[in-house]
C-alpha positions, 0 to 999 in steps of 0.5 A: 386729057387736055389738048396741047397746042399744034403748029401749022404746016408752015411753021407759024405760031399765029394759030392757037389750038384750044381743047376743052378738057372734059375733066378739068374744063380749062384751056391750055395756052399756046406754047412756042419757041419762047417761054413766058417768065411767069411760068417759073415757080417762086423760091422760098428763103429756106436754104435748098427749098422751093415754095409754091404760091399757086392757089390750086394743084395745077396753078403756075407760080410767078417768077423770082430772081433767085431761080437762076441761082438755085437751078442754074439756068436762065428761064429765057434760054433753056439748056441746049439739047444733046444727041444720043451719042452725047449721053457719054459726054454730057448729062447721061446717068442712071437713077441715084442710089438714094432713090427707093426701088420703083413700084410696078406701075400700071399702063399709062392711060391712052387718050382717045384717037380723036384727042391724040390726033388733035394733040399732035400738030401736023407735020410736013413730010419734007420738014426735017424737024421732029419732036424731041425724045422723052426725058429720063432719070426723074429724081426727087431733089427735095421734099416738103410736107406738101410739095416736092421738087423734081429733076430729070435729064434732057432728052437724048435727041431734040428733034433738030430744034431747040427744046422750048419747055417741059410738061410734068404729070403726076399720080397718086399710088395707094396700096401699090395701085396707081391713080389717074394722071394729073397735069402739074403745070399748064405752062411749059417750064424751060428748066429740067427741074420743077416744084409740084405743090399742094401734094398730100403728106406721106403719100406716094407719087409717080411722075412723067415728063414730056419735052416739046420743041417747035415741032410739038410735044414729044413722048412722055418719059418712063414712069418714075419710081414712087416718091413719098411726099414728106418733110426732109429733116436730114442734116446733110445736103441732098444730091447735086443735080444736072451733072454734066460731062464736057471737054472729053479728051483721051486723058481728061474731061470736065465735070459740072453740076448744080448744087443740091436743092436741099442743102440740109440744116446748114449751107453747102460748103463744098463737094466731093467727086467720085469716079469708077470704071463703068464696068467696076462694082460699086465698092470700087468708087474712088474719090478724086479730091481729098479736100472738098472743093468749092467750085461746081466743076472739076477738071478730071486728069489722068484718065486711061485712053479708051476706058469707060467711066462713070462719075458722081458728086456729093455735097457736104455741109457742117453735118457731113456728106450728103447723098450722091448725085445721079451717075454721069456717064458712062463716058469713054476717055477719047479724043475724037478725030477733028477735035479742036481747042480754044486758041489764044492770039494777040493781033498786031494791035496788041488785042488779046482774044480766045478763038474757037472754030467748029466745023460740025455746027447745025443751023441751030447751033450757038457758041456759049462762052463761060468763065469758070463754067459760068456764062459770060454773056453779060460781062462788061470786060469781054466782047464776043464776036461770032462769024459762021463756024468761028467765034472770038472772045476779046478781052477789053483790058486783061487783068487779074479780074480775068484770071480763070478757065474760059470754055466754049460750048457749041449747042446742038452738037455732039457735046463739042467744047474746049477751054483755056486756062489763064493763070497769073503766069499766062496773063503776064505772058500775054500782056508782055506779048500785047505790049510788044505787038502794040509797040514793036521793037527791033530784037537784038542779038547783042547790045551796044558794046565797044572794043579796041582794035589792033592799031588802037582804033575804037569800034562801037557795035551792036547786032540786031536779029534782022534788019530790012532793006529800009532800016535806018540808024541814027548815031547819038553822042551826048544827045546830039546826032553825029554823022559820017566824017573824018572822025567817025566811020559808020557801017550797017550790014543789013544781012547780018544785022551788025551796026558799027561805028569806028574812031581812030583815037579816043580823046578827052572830049569823046567821054560821054554817052553813045546811043544807036537808034534803029527805025525799021518800019513800025518797029524801033529799037535802041541801045546805049553805052555810057563811057564816063569816069574811070570806065572811059579813062581805062578804055582810053588808056587801053586804046593808046596802049594798043596803038603803041603796041602796033608801033612797037611791033613794026621793029624787033619786039617781044611776042612774050615778055620776060618770065621765069620757070624752074627746070627739072634740075631745079635751075631757074630759066629766064625766057622770052619770045622774040619776033621780027628779028634779023641777023643784025638784031642785038640781044643784050641781057642785064642784071641790076643795069649791068650787062651780063650777056650779049648774043649777036649770033642768035638762032633761037628755035621758035623765037625763044631767048633764054638765060639759065641760072644754076643753083639759084639762091638769094644772091641771084635776086635783082632786076633782069632786063633784055633789050632787042635793037637794030636799025628799025628800033628797039624793044625791052622787057624787064623782070623784077625778081626782088621782094615778093616776086623773088619769094614766089620764085624761091618758093617754086625753086624750093618746091622743085628741090623738095620734089627731087628728094629721094626716098629715105634710106637707113645707114648704120654708122659707128655712132648710131643710125642715120636716115638720109635723102638726097636732093638736087641741091640744098637751099636754106630757104627749104625748111626741113622738119623731122617727126617720129611716130607723128611727133616732132623730134627735139634735137639733142646731142644724141639726135641731130639733123643736118645737111651735107652737100646734097644729103639731108640727114637725121643722125640717131646716136646710140640708138635704143628700142625707143627709137623704133617707129615711123620717121617722116622728113617734111620739106616745106617750100614756103607754101606746101610741105612735101614728105618722105617716110621710112619705117625703122622698126622690126627687121629694119631696126634689128639689122641697122642696130646690129650693123651699128654695134659691129661698126662701133666695135670696129671703130673702138678697135681702130681708135685704141690699137697700137700705132706709130704716130711719127718720128721715123724717116723712110730712109736714113743715109749716114756717114760711117762712124757717125752716131745714129739717134732716132726717136719715135712716138707710139700710141695705144690703149692699152699702151703697146708693146714695142719690138724692133726688126732688122732685115725682117729679124728681131733686133735686141738692144746691146752696147752697139745698138741701144733700144729703149721704150719710155712711158709707153709712148716714146721709143728710142733707137741709137747706134753709137758709131755706125759702120757699113754693117749697120746698113739694112732695113729696120722696123719698129713693131708696136702691138696691143690687144686691138692690133699691131703696126710696123713702121719700116725705115732704111739705114744706108752707111757710106764712106767718104770718097777722099778717105777711100783714096787715102786708103785710111783704115781708121774708124770715123771720128763722129756720128752724124745723121743725114737725110 
């Protein structure tokens, strides 16, 4: 067994310890804090393979530039050690499933006490640095016909100092009997992987690995299982290695790994990552990515806090998915107390940086920055500054080339690490913030605006978020600064941030561009308002209008100008609201420049003045005007009610009329059935349409529509069963139709039809019954002896029978009283010479099957007075009728 070098008690590296090996007769060189580059084995051009150029079994290979790409480490910067508690967060795993079951190995050969004492350097009792613990989980990463590539995991404890290298021993196993141990490397290798050459094909080997630091060589690892040296010819890749866990939090962590040394027959195209709970069975592995990922890292999200997990990684190429890596874990998903994160900041000069601090650093700890988990130490785009327990990584010129995940690891700690993602959206935010810090601006709540005040004054104003007491404002008009004076009044309220400028009146020369420029310390700001062309003319006109309005309101004036509304009774009410009136104020109404009303004694409630127009119609179209006047001035308001304006009002009137319509009623008449509705009043502008069972009615002599007064009706003469159904009356106001419906079917139709039949028969009877048309007087006064002749027309269908009465008793025709009836139409009543006996009440009775009628008249016979005085007894000489 060869002697390893020893460090003196002062920690110096100036003394070499040389041991003469009895078996090999060679000298082992001094190994210290650094490792010479020439200890690295050479890489071959074969994908995933290593070749050894050493002439002997134990020779060292020269360095190559491809080593870092293959094994992912810098030969001059060994991987940082981890403490025992970091096994759940960094690189702790079990042996890969693809490794065959280990053979039982005999006890390791013990070195003589003398050699042992010489192989271990003396230690000071007060020196806190100890040798590292043993590496573990030795695995075969690639196998050739006569060489093998081994990989292992770093020791759990580094002894408080950086690991400076590893030594590998091996032995043959023949028939399950192990041989003697041999040294694979004379010079320490700093990576956790090594190629051992000049092995025997198809032979089983076991391996041990020891780690060393400045304190010396640590204990060897547990003897590995047996690995067979043979040419790997499988098509799929070998297992990824150096799987590392970092940035462990309660719901996430980052998994990193190195590519397989053996890539298979084609290059590796991606990776699959699997996860399971540490206590779960092997059939409960689940994949974290459906499609293979190219990156050699993965941020795992969605973990359950407090749950222990293990992970594995599989590589894939064109042939398929290869063997899984050694397990990483178990690791508990938790955020440890005091955990800190990378913080992005932008300073006052606009410099963008990522910052991290760690209060658990040891004297040997270092900050290691990475981009997408590749060290950034030589990046020309970044600058790193470390100071005590704080580190800052500054972007020299943040751009799209800098997009990615930036992480910071702290070596020689319990796996302390954090990361920060800069994607395109975050880059834009940071660049905008940087620009704002480089060239700060005064933030504004509102930009420059203009408004017209009550008297027609013009106010320009803007509001800043805040202003200091030293803030200054420059007022610019058409690129020239303007100042306080008769024309401009300026004001700054630093408490509210409101900046104002006032002008009494806008004139033509005030058209142009206005700018407020703010200077508040280093920060600047400005806001511009362009008032040119139609925009300025409109503003100028509005300012003049407001000025005139203010003047107008100094006397009696209209607070609300003349307008109209339609009342619930369908009348039109013209109204306006007046203000600042007094008893002496005259209010005069005009239509078409003709005075229609004067109100000198007014007491308007709430200042409302009205003019009511009942049953509004086309005759009411025209121009209406109201004038207010007294000794303080006058004001007028005009309302145009012609053309379109009149039509709009008429539409509203018709709408109100339509809404006033009552429900449709059914009425039977002698001619048929009538459907009708009442409105408050009717206008020709209100269009009436009737429909039957959804079809518009075509009007005929039998079916007619009309309006009588306030009644709108549909007359159905001589109704038939075909007239049954639903009837709709639609009143169209010019924009909208308003409907009323009635169902004329079933019992409603039957009852209406029966009543129609009754009324029809009654009308026929009334029309055809016997009646006296005229000719008989109510009273006939006639002188005795005169002849009385009466003629009367009668009618009836059939022609009536005629009879006469005298004093309620039948009267028959004789020589004295002649009664005749000719042609069924004319009745004659004749008394040849009346006497006082003929006085009395007479009646003409006409009768047919539809009815009878009696027409009464009275006959009064008198004797002249002179004849009474003479006592003459002779009868009168003539017949005369007197009324």
